[in-house]
Residue, then its C-alpha position, 0 to 999 in steps of 0.5 A: m772295651d775301655d777300662t774306665l767303662l768297665m770300672l763304671l759298669s762294675g761300680k754301678n752293679q756294686i752300688e746297687a748291691i750295697r743299696k739292696t743290702n741297706d734295705y735289709t740291714q736298716r731293720f737292724g740299725l745298720s746302713l750306709s748313707e748315699e755319701d758313704v756308698q759313694e766314698l766306699m766305691v771310690s776307695h775300692m776302685e782306687c785300691l784295685k787300680e793301685e794294686q793292679r787287681i781286677e775283681f770277678g763277680g760281685g765282690i764282697y758287696g751285698e754280704g752285709k747280711q752276714f752281720c745280721n744273724i738272727 
């Protein structure tokens, strides 16, 4: 499978994880705009590529709930 396709599929899953986290964290006044989400993903993918790293699993996305400890 093409590396670009793998990155796009991975990014799509991570964007969905961020959106789900936003649904939860909005109750606490914490959320990312759609533009923030896209920028975060672009920066993340560029960093992985620059450092020649890959990521297994979902990465750290979806962990925003850690900041909403109640």
